[in-house]
Short mmCIF file of the C-alpha atoms (twelve columns), coordinates in Angstrom:
data_MODEL
# 
_entry.id   MODEL 
# 
loop_
_atom_site.group_PDB 
_atom_site.id 
_atom_site.type_symbol 
_atom_site.label_atom_id 
_atom_site.label_alt_id 
_atom_site.label_comp_id 
_atom_site.label_asym_id 
_atom_site.label_seq_id 
_atom_site.Cartn_x 
_atom_site.Cartn_y 
_atom_site.Cartn_z 
_atom_site.pdbx_PDB_model_num 
ATOM 1   C CA . MET A 1   -32.480 103.363 -41.016 1 
ATOM 2   C CA . ALA A 2   -34.458 101.106 -43.362 1 
ATOM 3   C CA . GLY A 3   -31.625 98.544  -43.295 1 
ATOM 4   C CA . LYS A 4   -31.573 98.533  -39.494 1 
ATOM 5   C CA . THR A 5   -35.343 98.082  -39.384 1 
ATOM 6   C CA . LEU A 6   -35.139 95.089  -41.768 1 
ATOM 7   C CA . SER A 7   -32.346 93.495  -39.720 1 
ATOM 8   C CA . ALA A 8   -34.322 93.895  -36.528 1 
ATOM 9   C CA . ALA A 9   -37.369 92.343  -38.184 1 
ATOM 10  C CA . ARG A 10  -35.359 89.360  -39.355 1 
ATOM 11  C CA . ALA A 11  -33.829 88.870  -35.918 1 
ATOM 12  C CA . PHE A 12  -37.292 88.997  -34.338 1 
ATOM 13  C CA . ALA A 13  -38.651 86.453  -36.834 1 
ATOM 14  C CA . CYS A 14  -35.719 84.103  -36.267 1 
ATOM 15  C CA . ALA A 15  -36.128 84.347  -32.519 1 
ATOM 16  C CA . LEU A 16  -39.741 83.258  -32.900 1 
ATOM 17  C CA . ALA A 17  -38.668 80.462  -35.333 1 
ATOM 18  C CA . LEU A 18  -41.193 81.754  -37.865 1 
ATOM 19  C CA . SER A 19  -38.883 82.255  -40.792 1 
ATOM 20  C CA . SER A 20  -37.257 79.998  -43.382 1 
ATOM 21  C CA . THR A 21  -33.582 79.030  -43.337 1 
ATOM 22  C CA . ALA A 22  -33.058 81.579  -46.116 1 
ATOM 23  C CA . LEU A 23  -34.210 84.352  -43.776 1 
ATOM 24  C CA . CYS A 24  -32.071 82.999  -40.894 1 
ATOM 25  C CA . PRO A 25  -28.601 82.209  -42.309 1 
ATOM 26  C CA . ALA A 26  -27.442 80.574  -39.044 1 
ATOM 27  C CA . ALA A 27  -30.335 78.085  -39.063 1 
ATOM 28  C CA . ARG A 28  -29.617 74.678  -40.599 1 
ATOM 29  C CA . ALA A 29  -31.875 71.773  -41.463 1 
ATOM 30  C CA . ALA A 30  -31.649 68.545  -39.462 1 
ATOM 31  C CA . GLY A 31  -28.769 66.434  -40.727 1 
ATOM 32  C CA . ASP A 32  -26.613 69.417  -41.666 1 
ATOM 33  C CA . ASP A 33  -24.447 68.935  -38.572 1 
ATOM 34  C CA . ALA A 34  -21.596 66.482  -38.052 1 
ATOM 35  C CA . ARG A 35  -20.288 65.535  -34.642 1 
ATOM 36  C CA . VAL A 36  -16.520 65.473  -34.314 1 
ATOM 37  C CA . VAL A 37  -14.129 64.579  -31.507 1 
ATOM 38  C CA . LEU A 38  -10.732 66.254  -31.692 1 
ATOM 39  C CA . LYS A 39  -7.849  64.795  -29.708 1 
ATOM 40  C CA . PHE A 40  -5.240  67.297  -28.545 1 
ATOM 41  C CA . VAL A 41  -2.162  65.235  -27.695 1 
ATOM 42  C CA . LYS A 42  -0.122  66.871  -24.956 1 
ATOM 43  C CA . ALA A 43  3.562   67.525  -25.501 1 
ATOM 44  C CA . THR A 44  4.262   66.342  -21.955 1 
ATOM 45  C CA . ALA A 45  2.071   64.610  -19.400 1 
ATOM 46  C CA . SER A 46  0.100   67.199  -17.434 1 
ATOM 47  C CA . SER A 47  -3.221  67.882  -15.757 1 
ATOM 48  C CA . GLY A 48  -5.766  70.355  -17.076 1 
ATOM 49  C CA . PRO A 49  -7.040  70.817  -20.630 1 
ATOM 50  C CA . ALA A 50  -4.507  71.368  -23.394 1 
ATOM 51  C CA . ALA A 51  -7.033  73.317  -25.469 1 
ATOM 52  C CA . ILE A 52  -10.321 75.142  -24.832 1 
ATOM 53  C CA . PHE A 53  -12.671 75.870  -27.739 1 
ATOM 54  C CA . ASP A 54  -13.384 79.519  -28.609 1 
ATOM 55  C CA . PRO A 55  -17.026 79.600  -29.820 1 
ATOM 56  C CA . ALA A 56  -16.464 82.992  -31.437 1 
ATOM 57  C CA . SER A 57  -14.356 81.268  -34.098 1 
ATOM 58  C CA . CYS A 58  -17.364 79.255  -35.267 1 
ATOM 59  C CA . PRO A 59  -20.781 80.662  -34.281 1 
ATOM 60  C CA . ALA A 60  -22.439 77.750  -36.088 1 
ATOM 61  C CA . CYS A 61  -20.587 75.183  -33.953 1 
ATOM 62  C CA . VAL A 62  -21.872 73.741  -30.678 1 
ATOM 63  C CA . SER A 63  -19.723 72.411  -27.836 1 
ATOM 64  C CA . VAL A 64  -21.031 69.068  -26.515 1 
ATOM 65  C CA . GLN A 65  -20.225 68.255  -22.902 1 
ATOM 66  C CA . ASP A 66  -20.635 64.479  -22.980 1 
ATOM 67  C CA . PRO A 67  -18.086 62.733  -20.701 1 
ATOM 68  C CA . GLY A 68  -18.094 59.713  -23.002 1 
ATOM 69  C CA . TYR A 69  -16.521 61.888  -25.691 1 
ATOM 70  C CA . ALA A 70  -15.180 65.067  -24.062 1 
ATOM 71  C CA . ARG A 71  -12.634 64.578  -21.285 1 
ATOM 72  C CA . ASP A 72  -9.104  65.281  -20.185 1 
ATOM 73  C CA . ASN A 73  -6.291  63.109  -18.869 1 
ATOM 74  C CA . ALA A 74  -2.528  63.353  -18.512 1 
ATOM 75  C CA . ARG A 75  -1.948  62.350  -22.154 1 
ATOM 76  C CA . GLU A 76  -4.663  64.181  -24.074 1 
ATOM 77  C CA . THR A 77  -7.657  66.483  -24.164 1 
ATOM 78  C CA . LEU A 78  -10.733 65.366  -26.102 1 
ATOM 79  C CA . VAL A 79  -13.056 68.095  -27.381 1 
ATOM 80  C CA . ASP A 80  -16.537 67.160  -28.647 1 
ATOM 81  C CA . LEU A 81  -18.214 69.518  -31.127 1 
ATOM 82  C CA . LYS A 82  -21.117 69.702  -33.542 1 
ATOM 83  C CA . VAL A 83  -19.974 71.450  -36.702 1 
ATOM 84  C CA . PRO A 84  -21.581 72.220  -40.083 1 
ATOM 85  C CA . ARG A 85  -21.207 69.278  -42.469 1 
ATOM 86  C CA . ARG A 86  -19.158 69.558  -45.653 1 
ATOM 87  C CA . ARG A 87  -17.564 72.849  -44.609 1 
ATOM 88  C CA . THR A 88  -13.883 73.738  -44.443 1 
ATOM 89  C CA . LEU A 89  -13.449 75.338  -41.034 1 
ATOM 90  C CA . ASP A 90  -10.792 77.098  -39.013 1 
ATOM 91  C CA . LEU A 91  -11.556 76.445  -35.350 1 
ATOM 92  C CA . THR A 92  -9.749  78.448  -32.694 1 
ATOM 93  C CA . PHE A 93  -8.778  77.105  -29.277 1 
ATOM 94  C CA . LYS A 94  -7.080  78.680  -26.309 1 
ATOM 95  C CA . ALA A 95  -3.868  76.687  -25.862 1 
ATOM 96  C CA . PRO A 96  -0.562  77.662  -24.255 1 
ATOM 97  C CA . THR A 97  2.363   77.645  -26.657 1 
ATOM 98  C CA . GLY A 98  4.024   74.228  -26.841 1 
ATOM 99  C CA . LYS A 99  1.245   72.462  -24.920 1 
ATOM 100 C CA . VAL A 100 -0.147  70.549  -27.929 1 
ATOM 101 C CA . ARG A 101 1.999   68.103  -29.903 1 
ATOM 102 C CA . ARG A 102 -0.642  66.748  -32.298 1 
ATOM 103 C CA . VAL A 103 -4.286  67.245  -33.191 1 
ATOM 104 C CA . VAL A 104 -5.990  64.000  -34.206 1 
ATOM 105 C CA . VAL A 105 -9.353  63.185  -35.769 1 
ATOM 106 C CA . GLN A 106 -10.115 59.442  -35.846 1 
ATOM 107 C CA . THR A 107 -6.548  58.099  -36.141 1 
ATOM 108 C CA . GLY A 108 -5.214  60.773  -38.505 1 
ATOM 109 C CA . ASP A 109 -3.466  64.089  -37.948 1 
ATOM 110 C CA . VAL A 110 -5.194  67.387  -38.686 1 
ATOM 111 C CA . ALA A 111 -3.178  70.482  -39.532 1 
ATOM 112 C CA . PHE A 112 -3.044  73.294  -36.988 1 
ATOM 113 C CA . THR A 113 -1.343  76.649  -36.543 1 
ATOM 114 C CA . GLN A 114 -0.152  78.094  -33.237 1 
ATOM 115 C CA . LYS A 115 -0.314  81.872  -32.874 1 
ATOM 116 C CA . GLY A 116 0.645   82.864  -29.368 1 
ATOM 117 C CA . GLU A 117 -1.968  81.492  -26.981 1 
ATOM 118 C CA . ARG A 118 -4.308  80.698  -29.890 1 
ATOM 119 C CA . LEU A 119 -4.262  77.360  -31.669 1 
ATOM 120 C CA . ILE A 120 -6.129  77.225  -34.977 1 
ATOM 121 C CA . VAL A 121 -7.272  73.790  -36.188 1 
ATOM 122 C CA . HIS A 122 -7.798  73.558  -39.943 1 
ATOM 123 C CA . LEU A 123 -10.682 71.100  -40.011 1 
ATOM 124 C CA . PRO A 124 -11.446 69.492  -43.385 1 
ATOM 125 C CA . PRO A 125 -15.062 69.013  -44.537 1 
ATOM 126 C CA . LEU A 126 -16.801 66.189  -42.675 1 
ATOM 127 C CA . VAL A 127 -19.499 64.137  -44.372 1 
ATOM 128 C CA . GLY A 128 -20.776 62.579  -41.151 1 
ATOM 129 C CA . ASP A 129 -20.074 61.982  -37.475 1 
ATOM 130 C CA . THR A 130 -16.358 61.480  -36.815 1 
ATOM 131 C CA . VAL A 131 -16.103 60.610  -33.144 1 
ATOM 132 C CA . ASP A 132 -13.557 57.803  -32.676 1 
ATOM 133 C CA . ALA A 133 -10.516 59.852  -31.662 1 
ATOM 134 C CA . GLY A 134 -10.927 58.727  -28.057 1 
ATOM 135 C CA . ASP A 135 -10.573 55.057  -29.001 1 
ATOM 136 C CA . VAL A 136 -7.122  53.496  -28.664 1 
ATOM 137 C CA . HIS A 137 -7.298  50.196  -30.566 1 
ATOM 138 C CA . THR A 138 -5.005  48.287  -32.897 1 
ATOM 139 C CA . PHE A 139 -6.665  46.190  -35.594 1 
ATOM 140 C CA . VAL A 140 -5.026  43.033  -36.927 1 
ATOM 141 C CA . VAL A 141 -6.873  41.893  -40.049 1 
ATOM 142 C CA . GLU A 142 -6.621  38.396  -41.505 1 
ATOM 143 C CA . PRO A 143 -8.761  36.487  -44.013 1 
ATOM 144 C CA . GLY A 144 -12.226 36.131  -42.488 1 
ATOM 145 C CA . MET A 145 -11.171 37.637  -39.153 1 
ATOM 146 C CA . VAL A 146 -10.561 40.994  -37.482 1 
ATOM 147 C CA . LEU A 147 -8.801  41.185  -34.117 1 
ATOM 148 C CA . ARG A 148 -9.230  44.418  -32.153 1 
ATOM 149 C CA . PHE A 149 -6.611  44.878  -29.447 1 
ATOM 150 C CA . GLU A 150 -7.505  47.489  -26.838 1 
ATOM 151 C CA . HIS A 151 -4.567  49.295  -25.241 1 
ATOM 152 C CA . ASP A 152 -4.910  49.751  -21.517 1 
ATOM 153 C CA . ASP A 153 -3.218  52.963  -20.406 1 
ATOM 154 C CA . ARG A 154 -3.394  53.857  -16.710 1 
ATOM 155 C CA . ALA A 155 -3.483  57.566  -17.615 1 
ATOM 156 C CA . ARG A 156 -6.523  57.034  -19.849 1 
ATOM 157 C CA . ARG A 157 -8.578  54.765  -17.598 1 
ATOM 158 C CA . ALA A 158 -12.076 56.175  -17.177 1 
ATOM 159 C CA . GLY A 159 -15.654 55.144  -16.489 1 
ATOM 160 C CA . GLU A 160 -15.870 51.881  -14.561 1 
ATOM 161 C CA . TYR A 161 -12.084 51.475  -14.749 1 
ATOM 162 C CA . ALA A 162 -11.042 54.896  -13.464 1 
ATOM 163 C CA . ASN A 163 -9.914  53.381  -10.169 1 
ATOM 164 C CA . ALA A 164 -8.682  50.016  -11.479 1 
ATOM 165 C CA . SER A 165 -5.659  48.553  -9.736  1 
ATOM 166 C CA . ALA A 166 -2.294  49.143  -11.348 1 
ATOM 167 C CA . ASP A 167 -1.677  45.400  -11.781 1 
ATOM 168 C CA . PHE A 168 -5.148  44.677  -13.239 1 
ATOM 169 C CA . LEU A 169 -4.672  40.976  -13.973 1 
ATOM 170 C CA . GLU A 170 -8.012  40.733  -15.826 1 
ATOM 171 C CA . ARG A 171 -6.555  43.027  -18.499 1 
ATOM 172 C CA . ARG A 172 -3.521  40.802  -18.985 1 
ATOM 173 C CA . ALA A 173 -5.741  37.709  -19.014 1 
ATOM 174 C CA . ALA A 174 -7.908  39.211  -21.771 1 
ATOM 175 C CA . ASP A 175 -4.842  40.141  -23.844 1 
ATOM 176 C CA . ASN A 176 -3.529  36.559  -23.758 1 
ATOM 177 C CA . LEU A 177 -6.968  35.090  -24.472 1 
ATOM 178 C CA . THR A 178 -7.491  37.423  -27.439 1 
ATOM 179 C CA . PHE A 179 -4.456  36.135  -29.317 1 
ATOM 180 C CA . ALA A 180 -5.121  32.570  -28.171 1 
ATOM 181 C CA . GLN A 181 -8.495  32.839  -29.919 1 
ATOM 182 C CA . ARG A 182 -6.742  34.068  -33.058 1 
ATOM 183 C CA . GLU A 183 -4.525  30.976  -32.969 1 
ATOM 184 C CA . VAL A 184 -7.589  28.742  -32.659 1 
ATOM 185 C CA . VAL A 185 -9.328  30.486  -35.578 1 
ATOM 186 C CA . ARG A 186 -6.244  29.804  -37.684 1 
ATOM 187 C CA . ARG A 187 -5.811  26.172  -36.607 1 
ATOM 188 C CA . LEU A 188 -9.467  25.254  -37.118 1 
ATOM 189 C CA . GLY A 189 -9.604  27.090  -40.445 1 
ATOM 190 C CA . LEU A 190 -12.582 29.156  -39.280 1 
ATOM 191 C CA . GLY A 191 -11.430 32.402  -40.877 1 
ATOM 192 C CA . ALA A 192 -10.801 30.686  -44.197 1 
ATOM 193 C CA . LYS A 193 -14.237 29.017  -44.044 1 
ATOM 194 C CA . VAL A 194 -16.055 32.252  -43.244 1 
ATOM 195 C CA . LYS A 195 -14.316 34.063  -46.095 1 
ATOM 196 C CA . ARG A 196 -14.709 31.210  -48.591 1 
ATOM 197 C CA . GLU A 197 -18.429 30.802  -47.947 1 
ATOM 198 C CA . GLY A 198 -19.195 34.523  -47.642 1 
ATOM 199 C CA . LEU A 199 -20.538 34.171  -44.094 1 
ATOM 200 C CA . GLY A 200 -19.230 37.519  -42.835 1 
ATOM 201 C CA . VAL A 201 -16.242 38.142  -40.572 1 
ATOM 202 C CA . ILE A 202 -15.181 36.786  -37.182 1 
ATOM 203 C CA . MET A 203 -14.526 39.548  -34.637 1 
ATOM 204 C CA . ILE A 204 -12.137 38.940  -31.733 1 
ATOM 205 C CA . MET A 205 -11.931 41.642  -29.064 1 
ATOM 206 C CA . GLY A 206 -11.112 42.285  -25.443 1 
ATOM 207 C CA . PHE A 207 -12.597 45.213  -23.527 1 
ATOM 208 C CA . ASP A 208 -12.080 48.978  -23.315 1 
ATOM 209 C CA . THR A 209 -10.857 50.668  -20.157 1 
ATOM 210 C CA . ASN A 210 -11.030 54.307  -21.342 1 
ATOM 211 C CA . TYR A 211 -14.835 54.747  -21.597 1 
ATOM 212 C CA . PRO A 212 -14.957 55.465  -25.362 1 
ATOM 213 C CA . HIS A 213 -18.334 56.727  -26.607 1 
ATOM 214 C CA . GLY A 214 -19.576 56.402  -23.038 1 
ATOM 215 C CA . HIS A 215 -19.416 52.617  -23.383 1 
ATOM 216 C CA . THR A 216 -19.251 51.018  -19.945 1 
ATOM 217 C CA . ASP A 217 -17.323 47.916  -20.986 1 
ATOM 218 C CA . ALA A 218 -17.450 46.200  -17.591 1 
ATOM 219 C CA . PRO A 219 -16.812 43.840  -15.938 1 
ATOM 220 C CA . ALA A 220 -13.715 42.581  -17.748 1 
ATOM 221 C CA . HIS A 221 -14.410 40.192  -20.647 1 
ATOM 222 C CA . ILE A 222 -13.453 39.002  -24.137 1 
ATOM 223 C CA . HIS A 223 -15.484 38.631  -27.332 1 
ATOM 224 C CA . MET A 224 -15.587 36.275  -30.274 1 
ATOM 225 C CA . HIS A 225 -18.512 36.627  -32.647 1 
ATOM 226 C CA . MET A 226 -19.311 36.564  -36.354 1 
ATOM 227 C CA . ARG A 227 -20.766 39.623  -38.057 1 
ATOM 228 C CA . TRP A 228 -23.034 38.711  -40.946 1 
ATOM 229 C CA . PRO A 229 -22.532 40.400  -44.333 1 
ATOM 230 C CA . ASP A 230 -24.137 43.804  -44.956 1 
ATOM 231 C CA . ALA A 231 -24.505 44.385  -41.185 1 
ATOM 232 C CA . ALA A 232 -27.480 42.020  -41.260 1 
ATOM 233 C CA . GLY A 233 -26.889 40.839  -37.705 1 
ATOM 234 C CA . THR A 234 -24.724 38.950  -35.285 1 
ATOM 235 C CA . GLN A 235 -24.711 37.066  -31.996 1 
ATOM 236 C CA . ILE A 236 -22.303 38.867  -29.670 1 
ATOM 237 C CA . GLY A 237 -20.817 36.723  -26.925 1 
ATOM 238 C CA . HIS A 238 -19.335 38.392  -23.841 1 
ATOM 239 C CA . TYR A 239 -17.070 35.952  -21.973 1 
ATOM 240 C CA . TYR A 240 -16.555 37.405  -18.503 1 
ATOM 241 C CA . LEU A 241 -13.403 37.139  -16.413 1 
ATOM 242 C CA . ASP A 242 -13.248 36.938  -12.631 1 
ATOM 243 C CA . ARG A 243 -10.541 38.383  -10.400 1 
ATOM 244 C CA . THR A 244 -8.499  35.193  -10.622 1 
ATOM 245 C CA . GLY A 245 -8.183  35.529  -14.414 1 
ATOM 246 C CA . LEU A 246 -10.613 32.711  -15.279 1 
ATOM 247 C CA . LEU A 247 -13.843 32.770  -17.304 1 
ATOM 248 C CA . THR A 248 -17.186 32.655  -15.513 1 
ATOM 249 C CA . HIS A 249 -20.035 32.862  -18.049 1 
ATOM 250 C CA . ASN A 250 -21.089 34.067  -21.492 1 
ATOM 251 C CA . ALA A 251 -23.774 36.758  -21.892 1 
ATOM 252 C CA . VAL A 252 -24.980 36.774  -25.512 1 
ATOM 253 C CA . GLY A 253 -26.708 39.716  -27.136 1 
ATOM 254 C CA . PHE A 254 -28.447 39.304  -30.484 1 
ATOM 255 C CA . GLN A 255 -28.595 41.783  -33.367 1 
ATOM 256 C CA . GLY A 256 -30.719 41.142  -36.448 1 
ATOM 257 C CA . LEU A 257 -32.486 38.263  -34.726 1 
ATOM 258 C CA . LYS A 258 -35.780 38.357  -32.883 1 
ATOM 259 C CA . ALA A 259 -34.343 36.785  -29.779 1 
ATOM 260 C CA . PRO A 260 -33.739 38.010  -26.231 1 
ATOM 261 C CA . GLY A 261 -30.290 37.938  -24.677 1 
ATOM 262 C CA . ALA A 262 -29.134 34.632  -23.211 1 
ATOM 263 C CA . ARG A 263 -26.710 33.523  -20.516 1 
ATOM 264 C CA . PHE A 264 -24.464 30.465  -20.816 1 
ATOM 265 C CA . GLY A 265 -22.708 29.272  -17.669 1 
ATOM 266 C CA . ARG A 266 -19.735 26.973  -17.287 1 
ATOM 267 C CA . GLY A 267 -20.266 23.687  -19.101 1 
ATOM 268 C CA . GLU A 268 -22.916 25.146  -21.453 1 
ATOM 269 C CA . THR A 269 -22.248 25.387  -25.185 1 
ATOM 270 C CA . PHE A 270 -23.122 28.391  -27.353 1 
ATOM 271 C CA . THR A 271 -23.147 27.882  -31.133 1 
ATOM 272 C CA . THR A 272 -22.695 30.758  -33.576 1 
ATOM 273 C CA . ILE A 273 -24.959 30.476  -36.645 1 
ATOM 274 C CA . ASP A 274 -24.917 32.010  -40.105 1 
ATOM 275 C CA . ARG A 275 -27.802 33.889  -41.747 1 
ATOM 276 C CA . LEU A 276 -29.443 30.621  -42.769 1 
ATOM 277 C CA . GLY A 277 -29.402 29.294  -39.217 1 
ATOM 278 C CA . ARG A 278 -26.580 26.823  -39.821 1 
ATOM 279 C CA . GLY A 279 -24.004 26.331  -37.065 1 
ATOM 280 C CA . VAL A 280 -20.468 27.537  -37.836 1 
ATOM 281 C CA . TYR A 281 -18.550 27.133  -34.568 1 
ATOM 282 C CA . SER A 282 -19.249 26.761  -30.863 1 
ATOM 283 C CA . LEU A 283 -17.704 28.006  -27.639 1 
ATOM 284 C CA . ARG A 284 -17.948 26.495  -24.178 1 
ATOM 285 C CA . ILE A 285 -16.512 27.676  -20.895 1 
ATOM 286 C CA . THR A 286 -15.315 24.596  -19.058 1 
ATOM 287 C CA . SER A 287 -15.942 23.813  -15.404 1 
ATOM 288 C CA . GLU A 288 -12.423 25.095  -14.670 1 
ATOM 289 C CA . GLY A 289 -13.050 28.465  -16.338 1 
ATOM 290 C CA . TRP A 290 -11.106 27.584  -19.497 1 
ATOM 291 C CA . LEU A 291 -12.391 27.987  -23.077 1 
ATOM 292 C CA . SER A 292 -13.180 25.291  -25.658 1 
ATOM 293 C CA . ILE A 293 -13.767 26.288  -29.296 1 
ATOM 294 C CA . ALA A 294 -14.939 23.795  -31.915 1 
ATOM 295 C CA . ALA A 295 -15.835 23.879  -35.574 1 
ATOM 296 C CA . VAL A 296 -19.339 22.476  -36.063 1 
ATOM 297 C CA . GLU A 297 -18.949 18.799  -37.037 1 
ATOM 298 C CA . GLY A 298 -15.174 19.308  -36.936 1 
ATOM 299 C CA . PRO A 299 -12.118 19.480  -34.699 1 
ATOM 300 C CA . SER A 300 -11.854 21.473  -31.482 1 
ATOM 301 C CA . CYS A 301 -9.260  23.339  -29.426 1 
ATOM 302 C CA . LEU A 302 -8.962  23.959  -25.711 1 
ATOM 303 C CA . ILE A 303 -7.497  27.203  -24.355 1 
ATOM 304 C CA . ARG A 304 -6.192  26.773  -20.811 1 
ATOM 305 C CA . PRO A 305 -4.026  29.030  -18.629 1 
ATOM 306 C CA . VAL A 306 -0.310  28.449  -18.202 1 
ATOM 307 C CA . ALA A 307 -0.729  28.626  -14.416 1 
ATOM 308 C CA . ALA A 308 -3.672  29.547  -12.185 1 
ATOM 309 C CA . GLY A 309 -5.265  32.226  -14.389 1 
ATOM 310 C CA . PHE A 310 -4.978  33.483  -17.975 1 
ATOM 311 C CA . GLN A 311 -2.869  36.435  -16.807 1 
ATOM 312 C CA . SER A 312 -0.040  33.866  -16.697 1 
ATOM 313 C CA . GLY A 313 -0.452  33.167  -20.416 1 
ATOM 314 C CA . ALA A 314 -2.576  30.802  -22.478 1 
ATOM 315 C CA . VAL A 315 -1.955  27.328  -23.874 1 
ATOM 316 C CA . VAL A 316 -3.764  26.317  -27.087 1 
ATOM 317 C CA . ALA A 317 -4.235  22.548  -27.401 1 
ATOM 318 C CA . CYS A 318 -6.007  21.349  -30.558 1 
ATOM 319 C CA . ASP A 319 -6.935  17.843  -31.719 1 
ATOM 320 C CA . ASP A 320 -3.932  15.967  -33.128 1 
ATOM 321 C CA . ALA A 321 -1.533  18.921  -32.654 1 
ATOM 322 C CA . GLU A 322 1.135   19.837  -30.150 1 
ATOM 323 C CA . PRO A 323 0.027   22.423  -27.562 1 
ATOM 324 C CA . VAL A 324 1.476   25.916  -27.982 1 
ATOM 325 C CA . GLU A 325 1.881   28.676  -25.393 1 
ATOM 326 C CA . ILE A 326 0.714   32.257  -26.046 1 
ATOM 327 C CA . GLN A 327 2.203   35.255  -24.230 1 
ATOM 328 C CA . VAL A 328 1.237   38.874  -25.006 1 
ATOM 329 C CA . ARG A 329 3.112   41.968  -23.878 1 
ATOM 330 C CA . ASP A 330 1.980   45.507  -24.706 1 
ATOM 331 C CA . ASP A 331 4.525   48.332  -24.495 1 
ATOM 332 C CA . LEU A 332 2.302   51.376  -24.849 1 
ATOM 333 C CA . GLU A 333 5.136   53.819  -24.239 1 
ATOM 334 C CA . HIS A 334 7.018   52.673  -27.346 1 
ATOM 335 C CA . GLY A 335 4.068   51.374  -29.393 1 
ATOM 336 C CA . ARG A 336 5.166   47.727  -29.490 1 
ATOM 337 C CA . LEU A 337 2.742   44.827  -29.129 1 
ATOM 338 C CA . VAL A 338 4.756   41.606  -28.757 1 
ATOM 339 C CA . VAL A 339 2.968   38.274  -29.240 1 
ATOM 340 C CA . ARG A 340 4.874   35.082  -28.595 1 
ATOM 341 C CA . THR A 341 3.373   31.871  -29.974 1 
ATOM 342 C CA . GLY A 342 5.634   29.010  -29.026 1 
ATOM 343 C CA . LEU A 343 9.033   29.935  -30.494 1 
ATOM 344 C CA . ILE A 344 7.537   32.548  -32.826 1 
ATOM 345 C CA . GLU A 345 7.677   36.162  -31.670 1 
ATOM 346 C CA . GLU A 346 5.592   38.695  -33.589 1 
ATOM 347 C CA . VAL A 347 6.053   42.442  -33.107 1 
ATOM 348 C CA . PHE A 348 3.226   44.786  -34.076 1 
ATOM 349 C CA . SER A 349 4.288   48.440  -34.145 1 
ATOM 350 C CA . TYR A 350 1.548   50.991  -33.571 1 
ATOM 351 C CA . ASP A 351 1.006   54.685  -32.909 1 
ATOM 352 C CA . PRO A 352 0.863   55.078  -29.095 1 
ATOM 353 C CA . ASP A 353 -1.359  58.158  -29.413 1 
ATOM 354 C CA . THR A 354 -4.043  56.495  -31.548 1 
ATOM 355 C CA . GLY A 355 -3.409  52.741  -31.640 1 
ATOM 356 C CA . ALA A 356 -3.196  52.798  -35.460 1 
ATOM 357 C CA . LEU A 357 -1.169  49.841  -36.758 1 
ATOM 358 C CA . LEU A 358 2.138   50.886  -38.330 1 
ATOM 359 C CA . SER A 359 3.534   47.443  -39.205 1 
ATOM 360 C CA . ALA A 360 3.011   46.332  -42.787 1 
ATOM 361 C CA . GLN A 361 0.434   43.548  -43.056 1 
ATOM 362 C CA . GLU A 362 0.996   42.629  -46.709 1 
ATOM 363 C CA . ALA A 363 4.211   41.586  -48.410 1 
ATOM 364 C CA . PRO A 364 5.206   43.303  -51.669 1 
ATOM 365 C CA . PRO A 365 3.556   41.691  -54.704 1 
ATOM 366 C CA . THR A 366 5.205   38.834  -56.553 1 
ATOM 367 C CA . SER A 367 6.968   39.892  -59.748 1 
ATOM 368 C CA . ALA A 368 5.317   39.117  -63.078 1 
ATOM 369 C CA . ALA A 369 7.982   36.484  -63.763 1 
ATOM 370 C CA . GLY A 370 7.360   34.641  -60.500 1 
ATOM 371 C CA . TYR A 371 4.881   31.947  -59.629 1 
ATOM 372 C CA . PRO A 372 1.788   33.021  -57.683 1 
ATOM 373 C CA . PRO A 373 2.230   32.480  -53.939 1 
ATOM 374 C CA . GLN A 374 0.622   29.438  -52.407 1 
ATOM 375 C CA . GLU A 375 -1.627  30.433  -49.503 1 
ATOM 376 C CA . ARG A 376 -1.745  27.943  -46.669 1 
# 
């Protein structure tokens, strides 16, 4: 009887939030939780959730119903939870046998066990929020530059793009422009300069269509900006596309600088600066809706469409160099991103469920007897 009386007293104290965490074992201090998004990849395309969390399996866990993180489509079910940090957990979900092919956190697989209609996810200890499973990007990393290619899957379209047309020419225009910008960065030596001088890293991106993190990435646009070292700041340009596949204007947002956002229309030049305020490169949307990129006090390149809009492809024409045509084709079903630059055809293999790059990006090292490779 004395034990029951003590338990009742503790429960009453916890309910009134008068006790310490030692008295209330379920209570945790702020910062003891980690948010995690688990992606349940469906074995076959279907409607309805592939897995439903059973809160009884983790009384200390909380289900978060945020549509930017938790949602369902024909390919996958995303479940958003708050879980205790640095704890090894078995989380149980209601899931029909054979419904789930993979369980993914970030871009990696997490072990699970199926027992009848119960699916048990063996979640490793998390040190912080781990919420990127809903992103479907492929990263191509080069010296001084990171290119993020966003895969547009009709089944995953959400947010502002939930009802986007099947053809969606702005998407194809952004894909071609993204790799055209990479070609310009190479030809002008911008990546090499940024790396050599320790200025940060140039980021080249398109736009998301699957509403990751609740980010409304609309209307359609591309990015090219330079992140300063140590996350000190950046000037993020958003180069918007119209429904003909041409660029209209640049809306710049500033981080790490005491400056309001700015808008640059056609014919107006925006210059990216380093932490000391020195210009590094500039971008200008031409009167035709094309894109000019120039190194400060150096050469420049013009990116123009093959035909009427950039959905037809992009042509990169730099000072004193032959123009080259860029064509990008993304085969999401087979995880093949094909980039044709003139006569050169690159194939990037990636995981269709996560976007993680599978192609090797570094050659095997030179043998000790060989000469060091000459980087060009």
